[in-house]
N, C-alpha and C positions, 0 to 999 in steps of 0.2 A: 215361444212366438208368438205362439195363435192367441193364448190368451194376451199378448201385451199390444199386439193386433187389435182383438177385439175390444178391449180397454177402451185404447185411443178413438174407436169406433164412437162409441159408446158415451165419450167425450167430447164429439166434435171435430175430430181433429181430421184434418183427407187425405194427411203424412204423415209412414213412421218412419226414419232413417239410424241409418250407423256406421260407426267406422269400424272396417274390416282392413287386417293389414295384406299391404299391397302383397306378401309374396304368399300371404295363407291362400292359397288355389282353393283348397277342399272346402273350405269355410266361404270363399265369395262363391265358389258353385250351385253349395247348399242356398246362400241369399241368391241370386239367381234363380236357381230351380222354384224359389216361394215368390218369385213377383218383382225384388228387388231390384237398382238399374244402375249405374253407376253416375252420380248428380252429375258431373260434368267438373266437381269444382278441382279438381285436379290433386295430385298426392298431397299431405300434411301429414305434419308428427305429432306425432300424441308422448309424451311422458309420466312420469311420478314416482311416488317410492313409497316402500311401504317397511313394516319393518317384521322380517321371517321370523322363522320358530326358533329362534338362538336369539331374540333381540337385538338383532339386529339390521341397522337401516337399510334398505338395497334400493334404490335405484335401476330405472328402467326408458327404453323411450323406443316405439315403433315409426315407423312410415307407415300410414294407412292412407283407403279411399274411403268418401261416403257416399252410403247407397242409400237411395232412397225408395222406398215403395206406397204408390198411390193407391191409397185401399177405396174398398170397392166393385173397384173392375181390374184387368190384368193388363188392358191393351192398350198401352200412352207412350209416349215416348218425351223421352227427357227432356227435348227441348217445349211441351208442358206444362216444366218444373212450376211455373211462375202463377 
């Protein structure tokens, strides 16, 4: 994650974001510990498909929340996303 955040800063981005499963409390805690905050956009659905090791197409679906981290400093408010 450090590499992605550093690359984003080097390329002039002021924020990075990611989606996390709304019921994945351990992952969300990790991201929040790293400075990510709930974007306030609400829950959204991600879905996709892939081919498994047996060559069968499988589908997945997950309810997520979008977290954002402002790069450069840690103390900011979600209302400061604009």
